[in-house]
matplotlib code that plots the C-alpha trace (Angstrom):
import matplotlib.pyplot as plt

x = [111.2, 110.5, 107.5, 105.8, 106.3, 104.8, 101.9, 101.3, 101.5, 99.1, 96.6, 97.1, 96.7, 93.5, 92.0, 93.0, 91.6, 88.4, 87.8, 89.0, 88.7, 85.3, 83.3, 85.0, 86.7, 90.3, 93.3, 94.4, 98.2, 99.6, 100.3, 103.7, 102.5, 101.3, 104.7, 106.4, 104.3, 104.6, 108.3, 107.7, 105.4, 108.2, 110.7, 108.3, 107.8, 111.6, 112.0, 109.2, 110.8, 114.3, 113.6, 110.1, 110.2, 108.1, 107.9, 105.1, 102.9, 103.2, 99.6, 98.2, 100.6, 99.3, 95.7, 96.1, 97.5, 94.6, 92.1, 93.9, 93.7, 89.9, 89.5, 91.3, 88.3, 86.3, 83.3, 82.1, 80.5, 83.7, 85.6, 87.8, 86.5, 88.7, 87.8, 85.6, 84.0, 83.3, 81.8, 79.6, 78.4, 77.5, 75.7, 73.7, 72.7, 71.5, 69.4, 71.3, 74.3, 75.5, 75.4, 73.1, 71.0, 72.1, 72.5, 75.1, 77.2, 80.1, 79.1, 80.7, 83.4, 81.3, 79.1, 75.5, 72.6, 70.5, 68.1, 67.9, 66.4, 63.1, 63.0, 66.8, 68.8, 69.3, 65.6, 64.4, 66.9, 65.3, 68.2, 66.7, 67.6, 70.0, 71.5, 75.2, 77.4, 80.3, 82.0, 81.9, 83.3, 84.9, 86.7, 86.0, 84.4, 86.0, 87.9, 87.0, 86.5, 83.0, 84.2, 85.9, 82.7, 80.7, 83.3, 83.3, 79.5, 79.3, 80.3, 79.1, 75.4, 75.0, 77.9, 77.5, 78.6, 78.3, 77.9, 77.8, 75.0, 74.3, 70.7, 69.6, 66.7, 68.8, 71.3, 74.0, 75.4, 74.3, 75.5, 73.5, 74.5, 73.3, 73.2, 74.2, 72.0, 72.0, 70.2, 67.8, 65.9, 62.4, 62.3, 58.5, 55.7, 52.1, 48.6, 45.2, 42.9, 39.4, 37.4, 39.3, 39.8, 43.4, 46.5, 49.6, 53.0, 56.2, 59.5, 62.4, 65.3, 65.8, 67.7, 67.2, 68.3, 67.9, 64.6, 63.1, 62.0, 60.6, 58.5, 57.2, 56.3, 54.2, 52.5, 51.5, 50.1, 48.2, 46.6, 45.5, 44.1, 42.0, 40.1, 39.3, 40.9, 40.5, 44.2, 47.6, 50.1, 53.8, 55.8, 59.4, 60.1, 63.6, 64.3, 68.1, 67.9, 69.9, 69.8, 69.1, 67.7, 65.1, 64.0, 63.6, 61.7, 59.2, 58.7, 57.9, 55.0, 53.0, 54.0, 52.8, 55.2, 58.1, 57.8, 61.1, 62.0, 65.5, 68.5, 72.1, 75.0, 78.7, 81.8, 81.2, 77.4, 77.6, 74.3, 75.0, 71.5, 67.8, 65.8, 62.3, 59.2, 58.5, 55.4, 54.8, 51.2, 51.5, 51.1, 49.0, 48.2, 44.9, 45.1, 45.7, 49.0, 50.5, 54.2, 55.4, 58.9, 60.9, 64.4, 65.6, 64.4, 67.4, 68.9, 66.6, 63.7, 64.1, 64.4, 61.0, 59.3, 60.8, 59.8, 56.2, 56.0, 57.3, 55.1, 52.1, 51.4, 51.6, 51.2, 54.3, 53.5, 55.6, 58.9, 61.8, 63.9, 67.6, 69.1, 71.5, 71.6, 74.8, 75.3, 78.1, 79.6, 80.8, 84.1, 85.4, 89.1, 91.8, 92.2, 88.5, 88.5, 86.2, 85.6, 82.6, 83.2, 80.8, 80.6, 77.4, 74.7, 71.0, 68.3, 64.6, 62.4, 62.2, 66.0, 66.5, 69.4, 68.3, 71.8, 72.1, 68.6, 66.1, 62.5, 60.0, 56.6, 53.4, 51.8, 53.9, 52.8, 55.1, 55.5, 54.6, 57.6, 58.0, 57.8, 60.7, 59.3, 58.7, 62.2, 63.7, 61.4, 62.1, 65.9, 65.2, 63.0, 65.7, 68.2, 66.0, 64.8, 61.1, 60.3, 62.1, 60.5, 57.0, 57.3, 58.5, 55.6, 52.9, 53.7, 51.6, 50.2, 46.7, 44.4, 44.8, 48.5, 48.5, 46.4, 48.7, 51.8, 50.5, 49.6, 53.0, 54.7, 52.5, 53.3, 57.0, 56.8, 57.4, 55.6, 55.2, 52.0, 49.6, 50.2, 54.0, 53.6, 51.2, 53.5, 56.5, 54.7, 53.7, 57.2, 58.9, 56.5, 57.2, 61.0, 62.1, 58.8, 58.1, 57.0, 53.5, 53.2, 51.2, 50.3, 48.1, 47.7, 50.7, 51.1, 49.5, 51.3, 49.6, 46.3, 46.5, 47.4, 44.2, 42.2, 43.5, 42.8, 39.2, 38.6, 38.7, 39.0, 42.4, 43.9, 43.7, 47.1, 46.9, 45.8, 47.8, 48.8]
y = [1.0, 1.5, 3.5, 0.6, -1.6, 1.2, 1.4, -2.3, -2.4, 0.6, -1.3, -4.6, -2.9, -1.1, -4.4, -6.2, -3.3, -3.2, -7.0, -7.8, -4.7, -3.4, -6.6, -8.2, -5.3, -6.8, -7.0, -10.5, -10.9, -12.3, -16.0, -17.6, -19.0, -15.6, -14.1, -16.7, -16.0, -12.2, -12.7, -14.8, -12.0, -9.4, -11.8, -12.0, -8.3, -7.7, -10.1, -8.4, -5.0, -6.2, -8.9, -8.5, -7.6, -4.5, -1.7, -2.4, 0.2, -0.4, 0.6, -2.0, -4.6, -4.3, -3.9, -7.1, -8.8, -7.6, -8.8, -12.2, -12.4, -11.9, -14.3, -17.0, -17.0, -18.7, -16.4, -14.4, -11.8, -10.7, -8.2, -5.2, -2.0, 0.7, 4.3, 4.3, 1.0, 2.1, 5.4, 3.4, 1.3, 4.4, 5.9, 2.6, 2.6, 6.2, 5.2, 6.3, 5.2, 5.0, 1.8, -0.9, -1.9, -5.4, -7.1, -9.8, -12.3, -14.6, -18.3, -21.4, -19.5, -16.7, -13.7, -14.8, -12.4, -12.2, -9.8, -6.7, -3.5, -2.4, 0.1, 0.0, -0.8, -4.4, -4.9, -3.4, -5.6, -8.7, -9.8, -12.4, -13.8, -16.8, -15.5, -16.0, -13.2, -14.9, -11.8, -8.0, -5.8, -8.9, -9.8, -13.2, -13.3, -16.6, -15.9, -12.2, -10.6, -9.4, -5.8, -5.8, -7.0, -4.2, -1.6, -2.7, -2.5, 0.9, 4.1, 7.4, 7.7, 7.4, 5.1, 1.5, -1.9, -5.3, -8.4, -12.1, -14.0, -17.7, -18.6, -22.0, -22.0, -20.9, -23.2, -20.8, -17.7, -14.4, -10.8, -7.9, -4.3, -2.0, 1.7, 2.9, 5.3, 7.2, 4.6, 6.3, 3.5, 3.9, 1.0, 1.1, 0.7, 0.3, 0.2, -0.5, -2.8, -1.4, -4.2, -6.9, -4.7, -5.7, -3.6, -4.4, -3.2, -4.1, -3.6, -3.8, -3.7, -3.2, 0.1, 3.8, 5.3, 8.8, 7.9, 6.7, 3.4, 2.1, 5.2, 5.2, 1.5, 2.2, 5.1, 2.9, 0.2, 2.8, 4.1, 0.6, 0.1, 3.2, 1.5, -1.6, -4.1, -7.9, -8.2, -7.0, -8.5, -7.7, -8.5, -9.4, -11.2, -10.5, -8.4, -9.1, -7.8, -5.1, -3.7, -6.1, -3.3, -2.5, -6.1, -6.2, -2.8, -4.0, -7.4, -5.6, -3.8, -7.1, -9.0, -8.8, -7.8, -10.1, -12.4, -13.6, -12.0, -13.3, -14.6, -13.8, -16.2, -15.6, -17.8, -21.3, -20.6, -18.5, -16.8, -13.0, -11.5, -12.3, -9.6, -9.4, -7.4, -4.4, -3.2, -0.3, 0.7, 1.5, -2.1, -4.0, -7.2, -8.5, -7.8, -10.9, -10.9, -12.8, -12.5, -13.3, -14.8, -16.2, -17.4, -13.8, -13.0, -13.0, -11.9, -9.3, -10.5, -14.0, -12.5, -10.7, -13.7, -16.2, -14.1, -13.8, -17.4, -18.9, -16.7, -17.8, -14.2, -14.4, -16.9, -17.3, -17.8, -18.3, -20.2, -21.2, -18.1, -17.6, -18.7, -16.0, -16.3, -14.4, -10.9, -8.6, -5.9, -2.8, -1.4, 2.1, 1.7, 4.4, 6.3, 6.2, 2.5, -0.1, -3.8, -6.0, -9.0, -11.9, -11.8, -13.6, -15.9, -15.4, -17.9, -17.7, -17.8, -21.6, -21.8, -22.7, -21.3, -20.7, -20.2, -21.9, -23.4, -20.5, -20.1, -22.7, -21.2, -22.4, -22.2, -23.0, -21.2, -21.1, -18.2, -18.6, -20.0, -21.8, -25.5, -27.6, -27.5, -23.7, -23.1, -24.8, -22.9, -19.6, -20.1, -20.7, -17.5, -15.4, -16.4, -14.9, -11.3, -12.4, -11.0, -7.7, -7.2, -8.0, -5.5, -2.9, -3.5, -4.1, -1.9, -2.2, -5.0, -5.4, -8.3, -7.8, -8.0, -11.0, -12.9, -11.8, -12.7, -16.2, -16.7, -15.6, -18.0, -20.9, -19.9, -19.8, -23.3, -22.2, -24.3, -21.8, -22.1, -19.2, -18.0, -17.8, -16.1, -13.6, -12.9, -12.6, -10.0, -8.0, -8.0, -7.0, -4.1, -2.9, -2.8, 0.8, 1.7, 2.3, -0.9, -0.8, -1.3, -4.5, -6.5, -9.4, -10.8, -13.1, -13.2, -16.3, -15.7, -12.3, -13.8, -16.7, -14.3, -12.3, -15.4, -16.5, -13.1, -13.2, -16.3, -15.6, -19.3, -19.5, -16.5, -17.8, -18.0, -21.8, -22.7, -25.6, -25.9]
z = [108.6, 105.0, 103.9, 102.2, 105.4, 107.5, 105.1, 105.3, 109.1, 109.4, 107.1, 108.9, 112.3, 111.3, 110.2, 113.4, 115.5, 113.5, 113.6, 117.1, 119.2, 118.5, 118.6, 121.6, 123.3, 123.3, 121.0, 120.0, 119.7, 116.5, 116.8, 116.3, 113.0, 112.0, 112.9, 110.7, 107.6, 108.1, 107.7, 104.6, 103.3, 103.7, 102.0, 99.0, 99.0, 98.8, 95.9, 94.1, 94.5, 93.5, 90.9, 89.4, 85.7, 86.1, 88.7, 91.2, 92.9, 96.6, 97.2, 94.8, 96.2, 99.7, 98.8, 96.8, 99.9, 102.0, 99.4, 99.4, 103.2, 103.1, 100.2, 102.2, 104.5, 101.8, 102.4, 99.4, 101.6, 103.4, 101.3, 101.4, 99.8, 98.3, 98.7, 95.6, 96.5, 100.1, 98.8, 96.4, 99.3, 101.4, 98.4, 98.0, 101.6, 101.3, 98.3, 95.1, 93.1, 89.5, 87.6, 86.1, 89.1, 90.1, 93.4, 93.0, 94.9, 94.1, 93.7, 92.1, 90.3, 88.7, 89.6, 90.5, 90.2, 93.4, 91.8, 89.7, 91.2, 89.8, 86.9, 86.4, 83.2, 84.3, 85.2, 81.9, 80.0, 81.5, 83.8, 86.2, 89.6, 89.4, 86.1, 86.0, 84.7, 83.0, 81.6, 82.3, 79.6, 78.0, 81.3, 82.7, 86.1, 87.0, 90.3, 90.0, 93.4, 93.9, 94.5, 91.1, 89.4, 91.1, 90.2, 86.5, 86.3, 87.9, 86.1, 84.7, 83.8, 80.0, 79.5, 78.3, 79.7, 78.1, 80.1, 79.1, 80.8, 81.4, 82.2, 83.2, 80.8, 77.8, 76.2, 75.2, 77.0, 75.5, 75.6, 77.1, 76.7, 79.5, 79.5, 83.0, 84.9, 88.1, 90.2, 92.5, 94.3, 95.4, 97.9, 98.5, 96.0, 96.9, 95.6, 97.1, 95.3, 95.9, 94.4, 96.4, 99.5, 99.6, 100.2, 98.1, 99.3, 97.5, 99.3, 96.9, 99.4, 103.2, 102.7, 102.8, 106.1, 104.7, 103.1, 106.4, 104.8, 108.1, 108.7, 105.1, 105.4, 108.5, 106.8, 103.9, 106.2, 108.2, 105.0, 104.1, 107.5, 107.2, 104.4, 106.5, 104.1, 104.0, 104.2, 103.1, 100.7, 101.4, 98.3, 99.0, 95.7, 94.3, 97.4, 98.1, 101.7, 103.4, 106.9, 109.8, 112.0, 109.4, 109.1, 112.9, 112.8, 110.2, 111.9, 115.2, 113.6, 113.3, 116.4, 120.0, 122.7, 123.6, 120.6, 119.1, 115.8, 115.1, 117.0, 116.1, 116.8, 116.4, 116.3, 117.6, 117.4, 120.6, 121.1, 120.9, 120.9, 120.5, 118.9, 120.4, 119.6, 121.6, 123.5, 121.1, 120.8, 117.0, 115.7, 113.2, 115.1, 113.6, 109.9, 107.8, 106.0, 103.0, 102.2, 98.7, 98.3, 95.4, 94.8, 94.7, 98.2, 100.5, 103.9, 105.6, 103.4, 105.0, 108.5, 108.1, 106.4, 109.0, 112.0, 110.8, 109.6, 112.9, 115.0, 112.8, 112.0, 108.1, 105.3, 103.2, 99.5, 96.4, 96.0, 98.2, 99.1, 98.3, 101.6, 102.9, 106.6, 107.5, 108.8, 107.6, 109.8, 107.9, 109.3, 108.6, 107.9, 107.4, 104.2, 103.5, 102.9, 104.4, 105.0, 105.1, 107.4, 108.1, 111.9, 112.7, 111.4, 112.1, 113.1, 112.8, 116.0, 115.8, 115.9, 112.3, 110.2, 106.7, 105.3, 102.0, 102.6, 102.4, 103.7, 102.6, 101.7, 103.4, 99.9, 96.9, 93.8, 90.8, 88.5, 84.9, 83.0, 79.7, 79.6, 78.1, 74.5, 74.7, 76.0, 73.0, 70.6, 72.3, 71.8, 68.1, 68.0, 69.7, 67.0, 64.3, 63.7, 63.6, 67.0, 66.5, 63.1, 64.4, 67.2, 64.7, 62.3, 64.9, 68.0, 71.1, 73.3, 71.9, 71.4, 67.6, 67.8, 70.1, 67.6, 64.7, 66.7, 67.5, 63.8, 62.8, 65.2, 63.9, 60.3, 61.0, 62.7, 66.3, 68.9, 71.7, 73.9, 73.9, 77.4, 76.9, 73.5, 75.0, 77.9, 75.6, 73.4, 76.4, 77.9, 74.6, 74.2, 77.8, 77.4, 78.3, 79.9, 83.5, 85.2, 86.7, 90.5, 89.9, 86.8, 87.7, 84.1, 84.5, 88.2, 89.7, 93.1, 93.7, 92.4, 94.8, 97.7, 96.9, 96.8, 100.3, 101.8, 100.4, 102.4, 106.2, 107.1, 105.3, 107.1, 110.7, 112.3, 112.8, 109.3, 108.0, 104.3]

ax = plt.figure().add_subplot(projection="3d")
ax.plot(x, y, z, "-o")
ax.set_aspect("equal")
plt.show()
């Protein structure tokens, strides 16, 4: 047997063993149809070797075949990972990696942003959930595998990468140049609002095995409880998810023993497991909770929100979540490669799959966004140098500069309402600066959550909205 054939069979066998043996404890024989097309595969491989116009690297040929096999599943979350890609995934799980700080998926022929990570180059540049990345380093993302997109965006700290972005609220695609950094993610941010007696905790991603995210989460909640708060806000906005076990662990902290958290079903909707709350004594069962969601909240975020919503333990506030209800198993393959394969779907305690649907909030509160007229006017403004020149001549977000900025816009003929113009000026002055843990000036969702927690009658478990 030729070396390249041996290499292919080793890779193929490793995939079959990983996919079939570990989950269901038996090896499935290759079907007759499979045997036929494996012969076709080898015929094609022979023609490529003897007739193709250029010499082909065997490794790239077989990796391409493996990627094609997974792509044929039609599932953007199932993918093969090269040694570099698998190492990057492991680094991300541990809490650090090099790149621009974006969580992305493949959708409708392009790369879709689930959310940027806080305080990363992408976040500081204003990349938003639901933005579509049309090009990366001048390469079209149409039909680009997700792993290739991730590989292109990652690189040495200090290097630059330019992406082309299409945003629903902006007519034309635009270019954004990002300066890569060593992304060290702090998954938890918290602050206690003394005047309102409310604890605010933001979880940016369900990751961080080495950082003990679950333990740190519990410590923060305990520190809030020591101050006898009116309630706690758990902010999962733009949280793309992560580890299923962590979502279960956090849900358990707020539920009485033996309550359903999430159920997992496999092929044919066969029930595989129901995760239930434990009888642990270290729980927070009485404190009122409000969970914040938006369209960038996905996966594990939806597990936690769905568990507490269905058990009437928390009020969900904000906007419809992303709707990623599938579970990927990570397989360690030979030669330091790996594979993510969708093996299960999860269901909330009420038996609902939120895949491609999302979690519906109990209280819908929209974030501040420009109206139709302001969107048009903002596009016009971005095509000029007026904003850049104003910031240069009038640095700082002050009441004086807000007034001057609004006067300048009126003088130049831009019809942008005062709230949006104020928010724009504040955002532009904050570019490159560390993001505050909480900024209530333009955050009606947080303000509404505080209002609810200040009214005990609205925080009872059976309150209807």
